[in-house]
VOKOLKOL-859290 format. One record per atom (N, C-alpha, C): x, y negated, z. Coordinates in pm, whole numbers, plus 50000, padded with zeros to 5 digits. Layout:
// VOKOLKOL-859290
XYZ ...
// end
This chain:
// VOKOLKOL-859290
500895011249996 499975000750002 500864987050007 500554978049924 501434965149909 501024956650031 502074949150064 501824939750179 501344926850124 500304921750174 499674908650132 500634897550164 500554888850075 501344875050089 500374864150078 500784852850157 500024839150148 500944828250130 500564818950063 501374806450047 500624794750103 500864788550208 500254777550274 501044764150230 500214754850172 500894742550134 500334731650221 501304724150271 500944712450351 501244700450247 500154694350214 500254680850118 500084668350201 500054669150330 500144656250407 501344649650408 501454636550405 502754628050415 503434630550550 502564635650647 503314637350789 503724651350807 504844654550795 505324668950788 504854677750914 504974671251030 504504679251147 503274671951218 502314669451120 501154663351175 500004673151198 498724668151209 497634676551227 497444687551130 497724686650991 497474696350883 498694707550916 499854702450966 500934713150994 500584721051110 499944714751218 499494722151328 498394733351294 497204728151214 496444738351167 496934749451082 497724746250998 498444756350908 499294766150981 499934761351088 500894768951161 500054778851243 498854774851293 497874783751367 497474794251266 497094790751146 496714801351042 497794809951014 499084805150993 500094812750954 500384823951073 500234820451210 500544828351304 499484838051294 498164837451287 497114845851291 497184855751175 497644850051046 497804858450941 499014870650959 500044864251001 501254873051038 501004883151140 500224880151243 499734890351337 498954902051274 498314897151169 497394908351084 498344915450990 499674912450982 500574921150888 500944912350763 500384901950760 500654895250617 501984887150624 502674885650510 503844878250489 503354863650452 503804853350524 503294838650499 504404830950473 504304821950396 505264809950363 504584798850379 505094788350454 504434774450474 505404764850408 505094757150323 505864746150254 505144732650262 505964723550278 505514708450281 505844699950149 504924696950096 505124689449966 504614675149968 504144670850085 503544657250096 504414646750088 505684649850090 506874637850079 507404638949943 506864645749842 507284647349703 506374641249620 506794637349494 505794634149390 505404646749322 504124650249323 503744663149266 502864656649148 503234662549027 502644659748895 502064671348828 501244668848740 500624678748650 501674683648552 501194692148460 502124695548363 502604684148273 503934683648239 504484673948162 504714677148009 504604692347993 504794695447846 503844689547748 502714685947776 501804681047684 502104666547653 503004660047734 503424646247719 502224635547738 501254641647830 500034632647878 500434624147987 
// end
C-alpha cells in the first residue's frame, strides 16, 4: 500500500502567523494518521501564473 502524501501551502505574508498555526495543527494530525506532509511558505514570494503563453 502506498503512503499518502500531502502538501500544505501557506500563502500568508506572515510566515509564522495564524495560517501557519492552523496548518501546523493539520500537519501534526495528518502525520499521526501516517501521512507524509510537507508545509511550505510562499506568502513572501511573487507567485505568478504560467508565463509560457506570454500573457
